[in-house]
N, CA, C, O and the ligand as a Tripos MOL2 file, in Angstrom:
@<TRIPOS>MOLECULE
protein
  265   263    67     0     0
PROTEIN
NO_CHARGES

@<TRIPOS>ATOM
      1 N         -30.1360    0.5170  -25.5430 N.3       1 MET1
      2 CA        -29.8050   -0.8760  -25.2130 C.3       1 MET1
      3 C         -28.4830   -1.2540  -25.8660 C.2       1 MET1
      4 O         -28.4610   -2.0330  -26.8180 O.2       1 MET1
      5 N         -27.4110   -0.7210  -25.3750 N.am      2 CYS2
      6 CA        -26.1120   -1.0550  -25.9550 C.3       2 CYS2
      7 C         -25.0840   -1.2520  -24.8530 C.2       2 CYS2
      8 O         -24.4980   -0.2900  -24.3570 O.2       2 CYS2
      9 N         -24.8750   -2.4820  -24.4820 N.am      3 PHE3
     10 CA        -23.9540   -2.7880  -23.4020 C.3       3 PHE3
     11 C         -22.5050   -2.4400  -23.7690 C.2       3 PHE3
     12 O         -21.7050   -2.0590  -22.9140 O.2       3 PHE3
     13 N         -22.1910   -2.5800  -25.0620 N.am      4 ILE4
     14 CA        -20.8390   -2.2670  -25.5110 C.3       4 ILE4
     15 C         -20.5440   -0.7840  -25.2590 C.2       4 ILE4
     16 O         -19.4640   -0.4340  -24.7810 O.2       4 ILE4
     17 N         -21.4930    0.0710  -25.5770 N.am      5 THR5
     18 CA        -21.3040    1.5010  -25.3850 C.3       5 THR5
     19 C         -21.0990    1.8330  -23.9060 C.2       5 THR5
     20 O         -20.2310    2.6280  -23.5470 O.2       5 THR5
     21 N         -21.9140    1.2070  -23.0620 N.am      6 ASP6
     22 CA        -21.7750    1.4420  -21.6190 C.3       6 ASP6
     23 C         -20.4060    0.9810  -21.1360 C.2       6 ASP6
     24 O         -19.7880    1.6250  -20.2880 O.2       6 ASP6
     25 N         -19.9450   -0.1190  -21.6730 N.am      7 PHE7
     26 CA        -18.6470   -0.6620  -21.2900 C.3       7 PHE7
     27 C         -17.5420    0.3270  -21.6700 C.2       7 PHE7
     28 O         -16.6340    0.5960  -20.8830 O.2       7 PHE7
     29 N         -17.6350    0.8560  -22.8810 N.am      8 ILE8
     30 CA        -16.6260    1.8120  -23.3520 C.3       8 ILE8
     31 C         -16.6890    3.1010  -22.5290 C.2       8 ILE8
     32 O         -15.6530    3.6610  -22.1720 O.2       8 ILE8
     33 N         -17.8830    3.5630  -22.2330 N.am      9 LYS9
     34 CA        -18.0350    4.7750  -21.4280 C.3       9 LYS9
     35 C         -17.3920    4.5940  -20.0530 C.2       9 LYS9
     36 O         -16.7140    5.4920  -19.5540 O.2       9 LYS9
     37 N         -17.6090    3.4340  -19.4500 N.am     10 ALA10
     38 CA        -17.0510    3.1580  -18.1250 C.3      10 ALA10
     39 C         -15.5380    3.2140  -18.1750 C.2      10 ALA10
     40 O         -14.9020    3.7640  -17.2770 O.2      10 ALA10
     41 N         -14.9640    2.6510  -19.2140 N.am     11 HIS11
     42 CA        -13.5100    2.6350  -19.3110 C.3      11 HIS11
     43 C         -12.9540    4.0080  -19.6450 C.2      11 HIS11
     44 O         -11.8730    4.3810  -19.1900 O.2      11 HIS11
     45 N         -13.6980    4.7470  -20.4360 N.am     12 THR12
     46 CA        -13.2540    6.0910  -20.7840 C.3      12 THR12
     47 C         -13.2350    6.9650  -19.5330 C.2      12 THR12
     48 O         -12.3360    7.7830  -19.3430 O.2      12 THR12
     49 N         -14.2580    6.7730  -18.6770 N.am     13 ARG13
     50 CA        -14.3400    7.5410  -17.4530 C.3      13 ARG13
     51 C         -13.1520    7.2090  -16.5360 C.2      13 ARG13
     52 O         -12.5970    8.0910  -15.8800 O.2      13 ARG13
     53 N         -12.7810    5.9480  -16.5030 N.am     14 THR14
     54 CA        -11.6560    5.5240  -15.6750 C.3      14 THR14
     55 C         -10.3520    6.1410  -16.1830 C.2      14 THR14
     56 O          -9.5400    6.6390  -15.4020 O.2      14 THR14
     57 N         -10.1710    6.0990  -17.4770 N.am     15 GLU15
     58 CA         -8.9190    6.5930  -18.0560 C.3      15 GLU15
     59 C          -8.7690    8.1060  -17.9150 C.2      15 GLU15
     60 O          -7.6580    8.6340  -17.9640 O.2      15 GLU15
     61 N          -9.8810    8.7900  -17.7420 N.am     16 ARG16
     62 CA         -9.8110   10.2360  -17.6280 C.3      16 ARG16
     63 C          -9.0110   10.6550  -16.3830 C.2      16 ARG16
     64 O          -8.4440   11.7470  -16.3310 O.2      16 ARG16
     65 N          -8.9800    9.7720  -15.3970 N.am     17 HIS17
     66 CA         -8.2370   10.0820  -14.1730 C.3      17 HIS17
     67 C          -6.7260    9.9270  -14.3650 C.2      17 HIS17
     68 O          -5.9390   10.3320  -13.5100 O.2      17 HIS17
     69 N          -6.3330    9.3390  -15.4920 N.am     18 HIS18
     70 CA         -4.9150    9.1080  -15.7630 C.3      18 HIS18
     71 C          -4.2550    8.3300  -14.6310 C.2      18 HIS18
     72 O          -3.1310    8.6290  -14.2270 O.2      18 HIS18
     73 N          -4.9610    7.3410  -14.1340 N.am     19 LEU19
     74 CA         -4.4030    6.5370  -13.0610 C.3      19 LEU19
     75 C          -3.3010    5.6400  -13.6120 C.2      19 LEU19
     76 O          -3.4350    5.0460  -14.6820 O.2      19 LEU19
     77 N          -2.2270    5.5580  -12.8690 N.am     20 VAL20
     78 CA         -1.1200    4.7160  -13.2790 C.3      20 VAL20
     79 C          -0.9570    3.6110  -12.2440 C.2      20 VAL20
     80 O          -0.9250    3.8750  -11.0420 O.2      20 VAL20
     81 N          -0.8560    2.3910  -12.7110 N.am     21 ALA21
     82 CA         -0.6910    1.2590  -11.7970 C.3      21 ALA21
     83 C           0.6670    1.3410  -11.1120 C.2      21 ALA21
     84 O           1.7060    1.3810  -11.7720 O.2      21 ALA21
     85 N           0.6490    1.3640   -9.7920 N.am     22 ASP22
     86 CA          1.8960    1.3980   -9.0270 C.3      22 ASP22
     87 C           2.4550   -0.0160   -8.9700 C.2      22 ASP22
     88 O           1.7140   -0.9740   -8.7470 O.2      22 ASP22
     89 N           3.7350   -0.1420   -9.1680 N.am     23 GLN23
     90 CA          4.3250   -1.4780   -9.2290 C.3      23 GLN23
     91 C           5.0780   -1.8780   -7.9580 C.2      23 GLN23
     92 O           5.7860   -2.8850   -7.9440 O.2      23 GLN23
     93 N           4.9240   -1.0900   -6.8940 N.am     24 ARG24
     94 CA          5.6270   -1.4370   -5.6630 C.3      24 ARG24
     95 C           5.0990   -2.7550   -5.0800 C.2      24 ARG24
     96 O           3.9500   -3.1310   -5.3160 O.2      24 ARG24
     97 N           5.9290   -3.4330   -4.3380 N.am     25 ALA25
     98 CA          5.5630   -4.7360   -3.7920 C.3      25 ALA25
     99 C           4.4350   -4.6400   -2.7700 C.2      25 ALA25
    100 O           4.2110   -3.5850   -2.1770 O.2      25 ALA25
    101 N           3.7370   -5.7360   -2.5740 N.am     26 LYS26
    102 CA          2.6300   -5.8300   -1.6310 C.3      26 LYS26
    103 C           3.0830   -5.4190   -0.2300 C.2      26 LYS26
    104 O           4.1290   -5.8560    0.2500 O.2      26 LYS26
    105 N           2.2730   -4.5650    0.4230 N.am     27 LEU27
    106 CA          2.6260   -4.1080    1.7660 C.3      27 LEU27
    107 C           1.4450   -3.4260    2.4490 C.2      27 LEU27
    108 O           0.7580   -2.6150    1.8270 O.2      27 LEU27
    109 N           1.2010   -3.7430    3.7170 N.am     28 ASN28
    110 CA          0.2080   -3.0360    4.5430 C.3      28 ASN28
    111 C          -1.1240   -2.7330    3.8630 C.2      28 ASN28
    112 O          -1.6050   -1.6020    3.9360 O.2      28 ASN28
    113 N          -1.7230   -3.7120    3.2090 N.am     29 GLY29
    114 CA         -3.0240   -3.4650    2.5940 C.3      29 GLY29
    115 C          -2.9530   -3.0190    1.1440 C.2      29 GLY29
    116 O          -3.9690   -2.9020    0.4600 O.2      29 GLY29
    117 N          -1.7290   -2.7710    0.6900 N.am     30 TRP30
    118 CA         -1.5430   -2.4510   -0.7200 C.3      30 TRP30
    119 C          -1.0570   -3.6880   -1.4510 C.2      30 TRP30
    120 O          -0.3230   -4.4950   -0.8810 O.2      30 TRP30
    121 N          -1.4580   -3.8490   -2.7160 N.am     31 ALA31
    122 CA         -0.9420   -4.9240   -3.5590 C.3      31 ALA31
    123 C          -1.0320   -4.4510   -5.0070 C.2      31 ALA31
    124 O          -2.0320   -3.8520   -5.4020 O.2      31 ALA31
    125 N          -0.0100   -4.7120   -5.7840 N.am     32 PRO32
    126 CA         -0.0330   -4.3030   -7.1920 C.3      32 PRO32
    127 C          -1.0280   -5.1380   -7.9900 C.2      32 PRO32
    128 O          -1.2700   -6.3000   -7.6630 O.2      32 PRO32
    129 N          -1.5970   -4.5540   -9.0240 N.am     33 GLY33
    130 CA         -2.5720   -5.2840   -9.8300 C.3      33 GLY33
    131 C          -3.2180   -4.3640  -10.8420 C.2      33 GLY33
    132 O          -2.6880   -3.2930  -11.1380 O.2      33 GLY33
    133 N          -4.3460   -4.7650  -11.3690 N.am     34 THR34
    134 CA         -5.0020   -3.9950  -12.4250 C.3      34 THR34
    135 C          -6.4330   -3.6050  -12.0650 C.2      34 THR34
    136 O          -7.2020   -3.1920  -12.9330 O.2      34 THR34
    137 N          -6.7930   -3.7360  -10.7840 N.am     35 TYR35
    138 CA         -8.1440   -3.3910  -10.3740 C.3      35 TYR35
    139 C          -8.2720   -1.9110  -10.0210 C.2      35 TYR35
    140 O          -7.3820   -1.3060   -9.4240 O.2      35 TYR35
    141 N          -9.4260   -1.3520  -10.4190 N.am     36 HIS36
    142 CA         -9.7070    0.0490  -10.1290 C.3      36 HIS36
    143 C         -10.3900    0.0770   -8.7640 C.2      36 HIS36
    144 O         -11.4750   -0.4800   -8.6010 O.2      36 HIS36
    145 N          -9.7660    0.7180   -7.7960 N.am     37 SER37
    146 CA        -10.3160    0.7250   -6.4450 C.3      37 SER37
    147 C         -10.1740    2.0950   -5.7950 C.2      37 SER37
    148 O          -9.6490    3.0300   -6.4010 O.2      37 SER37
    149 N         -10.6500    2.2040   -4.5480 N.am     38 ARG38
    150 CA        -10.5640    3.4750   -3.8300 C.3      38 ARG38
    151 C          -9.8830    3.2390   -2.4880 C.2      38 ARG38
    152 O         -10.2160    2.2940   -1.7740 O.2      38 ARG38
    153 N          -8.9360    4.0940   -2.1510 N.am     39 CYS39
    154 CA         -8.1610    3.9520   -0.9270 C.3      39 CYS39
    155 C          -9.0100    4.2290    0.3140 C.2      39 CYS39
    156 O          -9.7270    5.2280    0.3680 O.2      39 CYS39
    157 N          -8.9290    3.3460    1.3080 N.am     40 PHE40
    158 CA         -9.6910    3.5110    2.5390 C.3      40 PHE40
    159 C          -9.1080    4.6180    3.4050 C.2      40 PHE40
    160 O          -9.7790    5.1180    4.3080 O.2      40 PHE40
    161 N          -7.8850    4.9980    3.1420 N.am     41 SER41
    162 CA         -7.2170    6.0140    3.9460 C.3      41 SER41
    163 C          -7.4030    7.4220    3.3790 C.2      41 SER41
    164 O          -7.9200    8.3090    4.0590 O.2      41 SER41
    165 N          -6.9810    7.6190    2.1330 N.am     42 CYS42
    166 CA         -7.0400    8.9610    1.5480 C.3      42 CYS42
    167 C          -8.2430    9.1540    0.6250 C.2      42 CYS42
    168 O          -8.4640   10.2570    0.1240 O.2      42 CYS42
    169 N          -9.0290    8.0890    0.3930 N.am     43 ASP43
    170 CA        -10.2440    8.1530   -0.4170 C.3      43 ASP43
    171 C          -9.9850    8.4960   -1.8760 C.2      43 ASP43
    172 O         -10.8860    8.9540   -2.5780 O.2      43 ASP43
    173 N          -8.7570    8.2740   -2.3350 N.am     44 GLU44
    174 CA         -8.4420    8.5230   -3.7410 C.3      44 GLU44
    175 C          -8.4940    7.2080   -4.5110 C.2      44 GLU44
    176 O          -8.2200    6.1380   -3.9680 O.2      44 GLU44
    177 N          -8.8520    7.3160   -5.7870 N.am     45 GLU45
    178 CA         -8.9240    6.1200   -6.6160 C.3      45 GLU45
    179 C          -7.5300    5.7010   -7.0370 C.2      45 GLU45
    180 O          -6.6400    6.5320   -7.2210 O.2      45 GLU45
    181 N          -7.3590    4.4070   -7.1870 N.am     46 PHE46
    182 CA         -6.0600    3.9020   -7.6080 C.3      46 PHE46
    183 C          -6.2260    2.5820   -8.3510 C.2      46 PHE46
    184 O          -7.2700    1.9320   -8.2940 O.2      46 PHE46
    185 N          -5.1640    2.2150   -9.0440 N.am     47 ILE47
    186 CA         -5.1470    0.9230   -9.7330 C.3      47 ILE47
    187 C          -4.2500    0.0120   -8.9190 C.2      47 ILE47
    188 O          -3.0660    0.3000   -8.7400 O.2      47 ILE47
    189 N          -4.8060   -1.0890   -8.4240 N.am     48 GLY48
    190 CA         -4.0150   -1.9860   -7.5960 C.3      48 GLY48
    191 C          -4.5650   -3.3890   -7.5900 C.2      48 GLY48
    192 O          -5.3870   -3.7530   -8.4310 O.2      48 GLY48
    193 N          -4.1100   -4.1720   -6.6430 N.am     49 GLY49
    194 CA         -4.5350   -5.5610   -6.5550 C.3      49 GLY49
    195 C          -5.9980   -5.6960   -6.1810 C.2      49 GLY49
    196 O          -6.6000   -4.7730   -5.6310 O.2      49 GLY49
    197 N          -6.5660   -6.8580   -6.4850 N.am     50 GLU50
    198 CA         -7.9700   -7.1180   -6.2070 C.3      50 GLU50
    199 C          -8.3020   -6.9110   -4.7300 C.2      50 GLU50
    200 O          -9.3910   -6.4430   -4.3980 O.2      50 GLU50
    201 N          -7.3670   -7.2590   -3.8430 N.am     51 ARG51
    202 CA         -7.6280   -7.1490   -2.4080 C.3      51 ARG51
    203 C          -6.9470   -5.9570   -1.7520 C.2      51 ARG51
    204 O          -6.9430   -5.8500   -0.5250 O.2      51 ARG51
    205 N          -6.3780   -5.0690   -2.5380 N.am     52 ALA52
    206 CA         -5.7280   -3.8960   -1.9730 C.3      52 ALA52
    207 C          -6.7860   -2.9560   -1.3980 C.2      52 ALA52
    208 O          -7.7880   -2.6750   -2.0560 O.2      52 ALA52
    209 N          -6.5720   -2.4740   -0.1880 N.am     53 ILE53
    210 CA         -7.5250   -1.5330    0.4140 C.3      53 ILE53
    211 C          -6.9160   -0.1490    0.5580 C.2      53 ILE53
    212 O          -7.6340    0.8280    0.7740 O.2      53 ILE53
    213 N          -5.5940   -0.0570    0.4380 N.am     54 PHE54
    214 CA         -4.9220    1.2360    0.5010 C.3      54 PHE54
    215 C          -4.1200    1.4500   -0.7690 C.2      54 PHE54
    216 O          -3.6480    0.4940   -1.3840 O.2      54 PHE54
    217 N          -3.9680    2.7120   -1.1610 N.am     55 CYS55
    218 CA         -3.1190    3.0110   -2.3010 C.3      55 CYS55
    219 C          -1.6680    2.8010   -1.8550 C.2      55 CYS55
    220 O          -1.3870    2.7390   -0.6580 O.2      55 CYS55
    221 N          -0.7680    2.6950   -2.8030 N.am     56 ALA56
    222 CA          0.6300    2.4220   -2.4800 C.3      56 ALA56
    223 C           1.2300    3.5210   -1.6100 C.2      56 ALA56
    224 O           1.9980    3.2350   -0.6920 O.2      56 ALA56
    225 N           0.8880    4.7620   -1.8910 N.am     57 ASP57
    226 CA          1.4330    5.8800   -1.1090 C.3      57 ASP57
    227 C           1.0630    5.7830    0.3550 C.2      57 ASP57
    228 O           1.9030    6.0320    1.2200 O.2      57 ASP57
    229 N          -0.1800    5.4240    0.6550 N.am     58 CYS58
    230 CA         -0.6160    5.3110    2.0470 C.3      58 CYS58
    231 C           0.0410    4.0900    2.7100 C.2      58 CYS58
    232 O           0.4950    4.1680    3.8510 O.2      58 CYS58
    233 N           0.0860    2.9820    1.9950 N.am     59 ALA59
    234 CA          0.6710    1.7660    2.5480 C.3      59 ALA59
    235 C           2.1500    1.9630    2.8770 C.2      59 ALA59
    236 O           2.6450    1.4620    3.8870 O.2      59 ALA59
    237 N           2.8370    2.6890    2.0230 N.am     60 TYR60
    238 CA          4.2690    2.9140    2.2210 C.3      60 TYR60
    239 C           4.5530    4.1430    3.0810 C.2      60 TYR60
    240 O           5.7020    4.4160    3.4280 O.2      60 TYR60
    241 N           3.4900    4.8850    3.4230 N.am     61 GLY61
    242 CA          3.6720    6.0670    4.2610 C.3      61 GLY61
    243 C           4.3410    7.2170    3.5440 C.2      61 GLY61
    244 O           4.9690    8.0670    4.1760 O.2      61 GLY61
    245 N           4.2120    7.2490    2.2350 N.am     62 THR62
    246 CA          4.8520    8.3240    1.4790 C.3      62 THR62
    247 C           3.8370    9.3080    0.9250 C.2      62 THR62
    248 O           4.1760   10.1810    0.1270 O.2      62 THR62
    249 N           2.5740    9.1600    1.3590 N.am     63 LYS63
    250 CA          1.5410   10.0640    0.8890 C.3      63 LYS63
    251 C           1.8390   11.4840    1.3790 C.2      63 LYS63
    252 O           2.0960   11.7040    2.5620 O.2      63 LYS63
    253 N           1.7990   12.4260    0.4630 N.am     64 GLU64
    254 CA          2.0760   13.8150    0.8300 C.3      64 GLU64
    255 C           0.7970   14.4760    1.3420 C.2      64 GLU64
    256 O          -0.2320   14.4610    0.6660 O.2      64 GLU64
    257 N           0.8670   15.0440    2.5180 N.am     65 HIS65
    258 CA         -0.2880   15.7390    3.0880 C.3      65 HIS65
    259 C          -0.1550   17.2370    2.8820 C.2      65 HIS65
    260 O           0.8910   17.8040    3.1970 O.2      65 HIS65
    261 N          -1.1720   17.8880    2.3700 N.am     66 PRO66
    262 CA         -1.1170   19.3340    2.1180 C.3      66 PRO66
    263 C          -1.0110   20.1570    3.4020 C.2      66 PRO66
    264 O          -0.9560   21.3850    3.3450 O.2      66 PRO66
    265 ZN         -4.2580    6.4160   -0.0960 Zn       67 ZN67
@<TRIPOS>BOND
     1     1     2 1
     2     2     3 1
     3     3     4 2
     4     3     5 am
     5     5     6 1
     6     6     7 1
     7     7     8 2
     8     7     9 am
     9     9    10 1
    10    10    11 1
    11    11    12 2
    12    11    13 am
    13    13    14 1
    14    14    15 1
    15    15    16 2
    16    15    17 am
    17    17    18 1
    18    18    19 1
    19    19    20 2
    20    19    21 am
    21    21    22 1
    22    22    23 1
    23    23    24 2
    24    23    25 am
    25    25    26 1
    26    26    27 1
    27    27    28 2
    28    27    29 am
    29    29    30 1
    30    30    31 1
    31    31    32 2
    32    31    33 am
    33    33    34 1
    34    34    35 1
    35    35    36 2
    36    35    37 am
    37    37    38 1
    38    38    39 1
    39    39    40 2
    40    39    41 am
    41    41    42 1
    42    42    43 1
    43    43    44 2
    44    43    45 am
    45    45    46 1
    46    46    47 1
    47    47    48 2
    48    47    49 am
    49    49    50 1
    50    50    51 1
    51    51    52 2
    52    51    53 am
    53    53    54 1
    54    54    55 1
    55    55    56 2
    56    55    57 am
    57    57    58 1
    58    58    59 1
    59    59    60 2
    60    59    61 am
    61    61    62 1
    62    62    63 1
    63    63    64 2
    64    63    65 am
    65    65    66 1
    66    66    67 1
    67    67    68 2
    68    67    69 am
    69    69    70 1
    70    70    71 1
    71    71    72 2
    72    71    73 am
    73    73    74 1
    74    74    75 1
    75    75    76 2
    76    75    77 am
    77    77    78 1
    78    78    79 1
    79    79    80 2
    80    79    81 am
    81    81    82 1
    82    82    83 1
    83    83    84 2
    84    83    85 am
    85    85    86 1
    86    86    87 1
    87    87    88 2
    88    87    89 am
    89    89    90 1
    90    90    91 1
    91    91    92 2
    92    91    93 am
    93    93    94 1
    94    94    95 1
    95    95    96 2
    96    95    97 am
    97    97    98 1
    98    98    99 1
    99    99   100 2
   100    99   101 am
   101   101   102 1
   102   102   103 1
   103   103   104 2
   104   103   105 am
   105   105   106 1
   106   106   107 1
   107   107   108 2
   108   107   109 am
   109   109   110 1
   110   110   111 1
   111   111   112 2
   112   111   113 am
   113   113   114 1
   114   114   115 1
   115   115   116 2
   116   115   117 am
   117   117   118 1
   118   118   119 1
   119   119   120 2
   120   119   121 am
   121   121   122 1
   122   122   123 1
   123   123   124 2
   124   123   125 am
   125   125   126 1
   126   126   127 1
   127   127   128 2
   128   127   129 am
   129   129   130 1
   130   130   131 1
   131   131   132 2
   132   131   133 am
   133   133   134 1
   134   134   135 1
   135   135   136 2
   136   135   137 am
   137   137   138 1
   138   138   139 1
   139   139   140 2
   140   139   141 am
   141   141   142 1
   142   142   143 1
   143   143   144 2
   144   143   145 am
   145   145   146 1
   146   146   147 1
   147   147   148 2
   148   147   149 am
   149   149   150 1
   150   150   151 1
   151   151   152 2
   152   151   153 am
   153   153   154 1
   154   154   155 1
   155   155   156 2
   156   155   157 am
   157   157   158 1
   158   158   159 1
   159   159   160 2
   160   159   161 am
   161   161   162 1
   162   162   163 1
   163   163   164 2
   164   163   165 am
   165   165   166 1
   166   166   167 1
   167   167   168 2
   168   167   169 am
   169   169   170 1
   170   170   171 1
   171   171   172 2
   172   171   173 am
   173   173   174 1
   174   174   175 1
   175   175   176 2
   176   175   177 am
   177   177   178 1
   178   178   179 1
   179   179   180 2
   180   179   181 am
   181   181   182 1
   182   182   183 1
   183   183   184 2
   184   183   185 am
   185   185   186 1
   186   186   187 1
   187   187   188 2
   188   187   189 am
   189   189   190 1
   190   190   191 1
   191   191   192 2
   192   191   193 am
   193   193   194 1
   194   194   195 1
   195   195   196 2
   196   195   197 am
   197   197   198 1
   198   198   199 1
   199   199   200 2
   200   199   201 am
   201   201   202 1
   202   202   203 1
   203   203   204 2
   204   203   205 am
   205   205   206 1
   206   206   207 1
   207   207   208 2
   208   207   209 am
   209   209   210 1
   210   210   211 1
   211   211   212 2
   212   211   213 am
   213   213   214 1
   214   214   215 1
   215   215   216 2
   216   215   217 am
   217   217   218 1
   218   218   219 1
   219   219   220 2
   220   219   221 am
   221   221   222 1
   222   222   223 1
   223   223   224 2
   224   223   225 am
   225   225   226 1
   226   226   227 1
   227   227   228 2
   228   227   229 am
   229   229   230 1
   230   230   231 1
   231   231   232 2
   232   231   233 am
   233   233   234 1
   234   234   235 1
   235   235   236 2
   236   235   237 am
   237   237   238 1
   238   238   239 1
   239   239   240 2
   240   239   241 am
   241   241   242 1
   242   242   243 1
   243   243   244 2
   244   243   245 am
   245   245   246 1
   246   246   247 1
   247   247   248 2
   248   247   249 am
   249   249   250 1
   250   250   251 1
   251   251   252 2
   252   251   253 am
   253   253   254 1
   254   254   255 1
   255   255   256 2
   256   255   257 am
   257   257   258 1
   258   258   259 1
   259   259   260 2
   260   259   261 am
   261   261   262 1
   262   262   263 1
   263   263   264 2
@<TRIPOS>SUBSTRUCTURE
     1 MET1         2 RESIDUE 1 A MET
     2 CYS2         6 RESIDUE 1 A CYS
     3 PHE3        10 RESIDUE 1 A PHE
     4 ILE4        14 RESIDUE 1 A ILE
     5 THR5        18 RESIDUE 1 A THR
     6 ASP6        22 RESIDUE 1 A ASP
     7 PHE7        26 RESIDUE 1 A PHE
     8 ILE8        30 RESIDUE 1 A ILE
     9 LYS9        34 RESIDUE 1 A LYS
    10 ALA10       38 RESIDUE 1 A ALA
    11 HIS11       42 RESIDUE 1 A HIS
    12 THR12       46 RESIDUE 1 A THR
    13 ARG13       50 RESIDUE 1 A ARG
    14 THR14       54 RESIDUE 1 A THR
    15 GLU15       58 RESIDUE 1 A GLU
    16 ARG16       62 RESIDUE 1 A ARG
    17 HIS17       66 RESIDUE 1 A HIS
    18 HIS18       70 RESIDUE 1 A HIS
    19 LEU19       74 RESIDUE 1 A LEU
    20 VAL20       78 RESIDUE 1 A VAL
    21 ALA21       82 RESIDUE 1 A ALA
    22 ASP22       86 RESIDUE 1 A ASP
    23 GLN23       90 RESIDUE 1 A GLN
    24 ARG24       94 RESIDUE 1 A ARG
    25 ALA25       98 RESIDUE 1 A ALA
    26 LYS26      102 RESIDUE 1 A LYS
    27 LEU27      106 RESIDUE 1 A LEU
    28 ASN28      110 RESIDUE 1 A ASN
    29 GLY29      114 RESIDUE 1 A GLY
    30 TRP30      118 RESIDUE 1 A TRP
    31 ALA31      122 RESIDUE 1 A ALA
    32 PRO32      126 RESIDUE 1 A PRO
    33 GLY33      130 RESIDUE 1 A GLY
    34 THR34      134 RESIDUE 1 A THR
    35 TYR35      138 RESIDUE 1 A TYR
    36 HIS36      142 RESIDUE 1 A HIS
    37 SER37      146 RESIDUE 1 A SER
    38 ARG38      150 RESIDUE 1 A ARG
    39 CYS39      154 RESIDUE 1 A CYS
    40 PHE40      158 RESIDUE 1 A PHE
    41 SER41      162 RESIDUE 1 A SER
    42 CYS42      166 RESIDUE 1 A CYS
    43 ASP43      170 RESIDUE 1 A ASP
    44 GLU44      174 RESIDUE 1 A GLU
    45 GLU45      178 RESIDUE 1 A GLU
    46 PHE46      182 RESIDUE 1 A PHE
    47 ILE47      186 RESIDUE 1 A ILE
    48 GLY48      190 RESIDUE 1 A GLY
    49 GLY49      194 RESIDUE 1 A GLY
    50 GLU50      198 RESIDUE 1 A GLU
    51 ARG51      202 RESIDUE 1 A ARG
    52 ALA52      206 RESIDUE 1 A ALA
    53 ILE53      210 RESIDUE 1 A ILE
    54 PHE54      214 RESIDUE 1 A PHE
    55 CYS55      218 RESIDUE 1 A CYS
    56 ALA56      222 RESIDUE 1 A ALA
    57 ASP57      226 RESIDUE 1 A ASP
    58 CYS58      230 RESIDUE 1 A CYS
    59 ALA59      234 RESIDUE 1 A ALA
    60 TYR60      238 RESIDUE 1 A TYR
    61 GLY61      242 RESIDUE 1 A GLY
    62 THR62      246 RESIDUE 1 A THR
    63 LYS63      250 RESIDUE 1 A LYS
    64 GLU64      254 RESIDUE 1 A GLU
    65 HIS65      258 RESIDUE 1 A HIS
    66 PRO66      262 RESIDUE 1 A PRO
    67 ZN67       265 GROUP 0 **** ****
């Protein structure tokens, strides 16, 4: 029964991805911010605006496809 521990674990798990907040301007479903979300296009996690549905790379069309 330790909510603090769970909170720290959640944040530690997030930081393990080494996600970096993209600072590009709002565009096509992307918006800069501090929310941890998942891209509807490439399904990768990203840090962006509360209402962002795409990562910056997908919104800007610069996502590299293997
Ligand atoms: Zn994406």
